[in-house]
LUMZA-206766 format. One record per residue (C-alpha): x, y, z; residue in one letter. Coordinates in steps of 0.5 Angstrom, whole numbers, padded with zeros to 4 digits, always signed. Layout:
residues N
XYZA
...
***
This chain:
residues 434
+0000+0000+0000M
+0003+0007-0002P
+0004+0012+0004L
-0002+0017+0005T
-0001+0024+0007Y
-0006+0030+0010W
-0003+0037+0008L
-0006+0043+0012E
-0004+0050+0010T
-0005+0057+0014Y
-0003+0064+0012G
+0000+0067+0006C
+0000+0066-0002Q
+0007+0064-0001M
+0005+0058+0004N
+0000+0056-0001F
+0005+0056-0007A
+0010+0052-0003E
+0005+0047-0001S
+0003+0046-0008N
+0010+0044-0009A
+0011+0039-0003I
+0005+0036-0006E
+0008+0035-0013L
+0014+0032-0010D
+0010+0027-0006F
+0006+0025-0012A
+0013+0024-0016K
+0015+0019-0010A
+0008+0016-0010G
+0006+0019-0003I
-0002+0020-0005I
-0007+0025-0001P
-0011+0022+0004A
-0019+0023+0004A
-0018+0025+0011A
-0013+0026+0017P
-0016+0020+0020E
-0013+0016+0014E
-0007+0019+0013A
+0000+0016+0015D
+0003+0023+0015I
+0000+0030+0017A
+0004+0036+0015V
+0002+0043+0018L
+0005+0049+0014N
+0004+0054+0019T
+0004+0062+0019C
+0006+0066+0025S
+0004+0073+0023V
-0001+0074+0028R
-0002+0070+0035Q
-0009+0068+0033T
-0006+0064+0027A
-0001+0061+0032E
-0007+0059+0037N
-0010+0055+0032R
-0004+0051+0030I
-0003+0049+0038W
-0011+0047+0038G
-0009+0043+0031R
-0003+0040+0035L
-0008+0038+0041G
-0012+0034+0035F
-0006+0030+0033Y
-0004+0028+0040Q
-0010+0025+0041H
-0010+0021+0034M
-0003+0019+0036K
-0005+0016+0042N
-0010+0011+0038E
-0006+0010+0032R
+0001+0011+0029K
+0002+0018+0025I
+0008+0022+0023T
+0007+0029+0024V
+0011+0034+0021I
+0010+0042+0023L
+0013+0047+0018T
+0013+0054+0016G
+0014+0060+0020C
+0011+0058+0026M
+0016+0052+0026A
+0022+0057+0025E
+0020+0062+0030R
+0018+0057+0036L
+0022+0050+0034A
+0025+0049+0041D
+0018+0051+0044D
+0014+0046+0040I
+0019+0041+0041K
+0018+0042+0049K
+0010+0043+0049R
+0008+0038+0043A
+0010+0031+0043P
+0006+0029+0038A
+0010+0033+0033V
+0016+0028+0030D
+0019+0033+0026Y
+0020+0041+0026V
+0022+0044+0020V
+0024+0051+0018G
+0023+0055+0012T
+0029+0053+0009N
+0028+0046+0010E
+0021+0046+0008K
+0023+0045+0000Q
+0026+0038+0003H
+0021+0035+0007L
+0021+0028+0002L
+0028+0028+0004E
+0026+0028+0012I
+0021+0023+0010I
+0025+0018+0007Q
+0030+0019+0013N
+0036+0022+0009H
+0036+0029+0011P
+0041+0034+0009E
+0042+0041+0012V
+0040+0047+0008H
+0042+0054+0010E
+0039+0058+0005E
+0032+0058+0002Y
+0032+0054-0005D
+0026+0055-0010F
+0023+0048-0013M
+0022+0047-0020T
+0014+0048-0020S
+0009+0051-0016Y
+0003+0049-0020K
-0003+0047-0016G
-0010+0044-0017K
-0013+0049-0021H
-0013+0048-0028P
-0013+0055-0030S
-0009+0059-0025K
-0002+0058-0022S
+0002+0062-0016L
+0009+0063-0018L
+0014+0065-0013P
+0020+0069-0015I
+0023+0071-0009M
+0023+0070-0002N
+0025+0073+0005G
+0025+0081+0007C
+0030+0086+0008N
+0026+0091+0011N
+0025+0090+0018F
+0018+0094+0019C
+0018+0095+0027A
+0011+0090+0027Y
+0013+0085+0023C
+0016+0078+0024I
+0017+0076+0017V
+0024+0078+0016P
+0026+0073+0022Y
+0022+0067+0020V
+0023+0068+0012R
+0030+0071+0013G
+0034+0075+0008P
+0031+0077+0001E
+0033+0071-0004V
+0031+0072-0012S
+0030+0066-0016R
+0034+0065-0023N
+0030+0069-0028P
+0031+0063-0033D
+0028+0058-0028E
+0022+0063-0028I
+0021+0063-0035I
+0022+0056-0036A
+0016+0055-0031E
+0012+0060-0034I
+0013+0056-0041D
+0011+0050-0038E
+0005+0053-0035L
+0003+0056-0042Q
+0003+0048-0044R
-0002+0047-0039M
-0006+0052-0041D
-0006+0056-0035V
-0009+0063-0036K
-0007+0067-0030E
+0000+0067-0026I
+0001+0071-0020T
+0008+0072-0018L
+0010+0072-0011L
+0015+0075-0006G
+0014+0078+0001Q
+0017+0084-0002N
+0016+0082-0010V
+0018+0089-0013N
+0025+0088-0010S
+0027+0082-0014Y
+0034+0083-0016S
+0038+0077-0019Y
+0045+0077-0022E
+0045+0074-0029L
+0052+0074-0033S
+0054+0080-0030G
+0048+0084-0030K
+0043+0085-0025I
+0036+0083-0027V
+0031+0088-0024T
+0023+0087-0023F
+0022+0091-0029P
+0027+0087-0033D
+0024+0081-0031L
+0017+0083-0032L
+0019+0085-0039K
+0022+0078-0040R
+0015+0075-0038I
+0011+0079-0042T
+0015+0078-0048A
+0014+0070-0047S
+0007+0069-0046V
+0001+0070-0050S
-0004+0075-0050E
-0009+0070-0047Q
-0005+0070-0040V
-0006+0075-0035W
+0000+0077-0030I
-0001+0079-0023R
+0004+0080-0017F
+0004+0080-0010L
+0006+0084-0005S
+0010+0090-0007P
+0012+0095-0003H
+0010+0102-0004P
+0018+0105-0003K
+0020+0100-0009D
+0016+0102-0015F
+0021+0105-0020S
+0018+0110-0026Q
+0020+0104-0030E
+0015+0099-0026L
+0010+0104-0026I
+0010+0105-0034S
+0010+0098-0035L
+0004+0097-0031I
+0001+0102-0036G
+0004+0099-0042A
+0003+0092-0042E
-0003+0089-0043S
-0002+0082-0040N
-0001+0086-0033L
-0007+0086-0030C
-0010+0093-0028S
-0010+0092-0021H
-0005+0093-0016V
-0005+0091-0008H
-0001+0096-0005L
+0000+0096+0002P
-0001+0102+0006V
-0001+0100+0013Q
-0003+0107+0016S
-0005+0114+0013G
-0001+0118+0019S
+0006+0120+0017N
+0008+0119+0025T
+0006+0112+0025V
+0009+0110+0018L
+0016+0113+0021Q
+0015+0109+0027A
+0013+0103+0023M
+0019+0104+0019K
+0015+0103+0013R
+0020+0108+0009G
+0015+0112+0005Y
+0010+0118+0007T
+0003+0119+0006R
+0005+0124+0001E
+0009+0119-0003S
+0004+0114-0002Y
-0001+0118-0005L
+0003+0121-0011N
+0005+0113-0013L
-0003+0112-0013V
-0003+0118-0018S
+0003+0116-0022S
+0000+0109-0023L
-0007+0112-0025R
-0004+0117-0030A
+0000+0111-0033A
-0007+0106-0033D
-0013+0110-0032S
-0017+0103-0031A
-0012+0101-0025I
-0016+0099-0019T
-0013+0098-0012F
-0013+0094-0006S
-0009+0095+0001T
-0007+0092+0008D
-0008+0097+0014I
-0006+0096+0021L
-0010+0100+0026V
-0008+0101+0034G
+0000+0101+0033F
+0003+0103+0039P
+0003+0111+0040G
-0003+0111+0035E
-0007+0117+0037T
-0014+0119+0035E
-0011+0124+0030K
-0007+0119+0027D
-0013+0114+0026F
-0017+0119+0023E
-0011+0121+0018A
-0012+0113+0016T
-0019+0114+0015I
-0018+0120+0010D
-0013+0116+0006L
-0018+0111+0005V
-0023+0116+0003D
-0018+0119-0002R
-0015+0113-0005V
-0022+0109-0006G
-0020+0102-0005Y
-0024+0096-0008L
-0022+0092-0002D
-0018+0092+0004A
-0015+0087+0009Y
-0016+0090+0016M
-0013+0088+0022Y
-0011+0091+0029Y
-0004+0091+0032F
-0002+0084+0035N
+0005+0085+0038P
+0010+0079+0036R
+0015+0077+0040E
+0022+0079+0037G
+0020+0085+0033T
+0022+0092+0035E
+0014+0094+0036A
+0014+0089+0042M
+0018+0094+0046Q
+0015+0100+0044M
+0012+0105+0049D
+0004+0107+0048G
+0001+0100+0047H
-0006+0101+0046L
-0012+0098+0050A
-0015+0092+0046D
-0022+0096+0047E
-0019+0102+0043I
-0016+0098+0038K
-0022+0094+0036L
-0027+0100+0036M
-0022+0103+0031R
-0022+0097+0027L
-0029+0097+0027Q
-0030+0104+0025K
-0025+0103+0019L
-0028+0096+0017I
-0035+0100+0017D
-0032+0106+0013F
-0028+0102+0008Q
-0034+0097+0006R
-0039+0103+0005A
-0033+0106+0001K
-0032+0100-0003S
-0040+0099-0004L
-0040+0106-0008K
-0034+0104-0012I
-0037+0097-0014K
-0044+0100-0015Q
-0041+0106-0020S
-0038+0100-0024R
-0044+0097-0026I
-0046+0097-0033G
-0039+0097-0036R
-0036+0091-0040T
-0030+0087-0037E
-0026+0081-0039R
-0027+0075-0034V
-0023+0069-0033L
-0028+0063-0032C
-0025+0060-0026E
-0031+0055-0023N
-0038+0053-0023Y
-0042+0056-0018S
-0043+0051-0012R
-0050+0054-0011K
-0052+0053-0018D
-0048+0049-0023P
-0051+0052-0029E
-0047+0058-0027K
-0040+0060-0027L
-0036+0064-0023L
-0030+0068-0025G
-0026+0074-0024R
-0024+0081-0028T
-0017+0083-0028E
-0019+0088-0022H
-0020+0082-0018D
-0027+0082-0018E
-0032+0076-0017I
-0037+0076-0023V
-0043+0070-0023L
-0044+0069-0030I
-0051+0065-0032D
-0048+0062-0039D
-0048+0054-0038A
-0044+0053-0045N
-0038+0057-0042L
-0032+0053-0039T
-0027+0054-0034T
-0021+0057-0036G
-0024+0061-0042S
-0024+0068-0042F
-0031+0072-0044V
-0033+0079-0045D
-0039+0081-0040V
-0043+0087-0039T
-0043+0088-0031I
-0051+0088-0030S
-0052+0088-0022G
-0048+0087-0015L
-0050+0082-0010T
-0046+0083-0004G
-0039+0083-0007T
-0041+0079-0013T
-0042+0082-0019Y
-0047+0079-0024K
-0045+0079-0031G
-0048+0078-0038E
-0044+0075-0044T
-0044+0079-0050L
-0044+0073-0054C
-0047+0067-0050P
-0044+0061-0051G
-0038+0063-0054K
-0031+0065-0050P
-0028+0071-0052S
***
């Protein structure tokens, strides 16, 4: 009987991409997925450490596996950022865990399972990160972060920035095109700081994008996550406006609208430079839309600082935002700062921000009804299998009532309505992909 595995993935898109690569490695070795954790020979938990709530969830899952181990044999592997951050603590507190595998070792789980592990000091990229979705793929191009923002654990658990060989990136993209993948998302903790020396020349992120857009067909969308506002060059801005393969949507994390807070966070830009960047991107591409990350309740944040964030949200007009309150992480500079706010203040401000952003986003989305958009059909609706769910290049979800279309096809639709955050789309030529 072949070995079976159960894989749980938590956290960022990079973790999901790396889990895809792990599954591909397992498949090559004849290790097959189990239908449930109770049926697996091996359980792998690919963990996140960005917020305490993520770690609390993993501790709960380890209790589940400890109970399982009391009843039968199962190998439990904990990998990812929590494993990197809390390796010694996990070994003491979680006897259910057989292997604690840090971020640089994650790509070598097969070696560990086959009992011939090697020590890997640096992060290694894998050959392929293709997941199960037939028409979409995540593609890591760099790992780690050199910024050390005061609140962020990522540089400590992911390590310094390492960029992937551009030839390997193009080779994987070529393979994805042969598999008829239509949307590729380039990944990195600080994706636009990509830098790789090849044949004596530094390949920058704009250089890489030029190579990618020259190698893909017109029927392929390219996205990238997550860029840092301080690392947007004019060359990159111009490319976004000029290259039709690059989606007209940028996730642009702002974190705060207050210069005082941004400086304390060590973000490396000001409110004014951020707003100027938004204006420059809109000048390059009049159709561009934005989403963002916003952190409220940072140590020392005043009501005036918070209102500056609300004002910036109003000025930019984000389609979507990931909003959260400050969660102190051991080992970060912010953990030791004075001026930590009470939880009730942080929660009150967060709710006010959520309410404001949702109302603002709703107005923007409603104003977009009536336009024509190209949509990539992704999945059939669970509620109605006769309808397809797709996304625009602006990352908007659209429900299409056309049973003759297939997943993986592009179709031009008229946006005819909005229910919650999902648009309704009417095909211009029913039954025919664009």
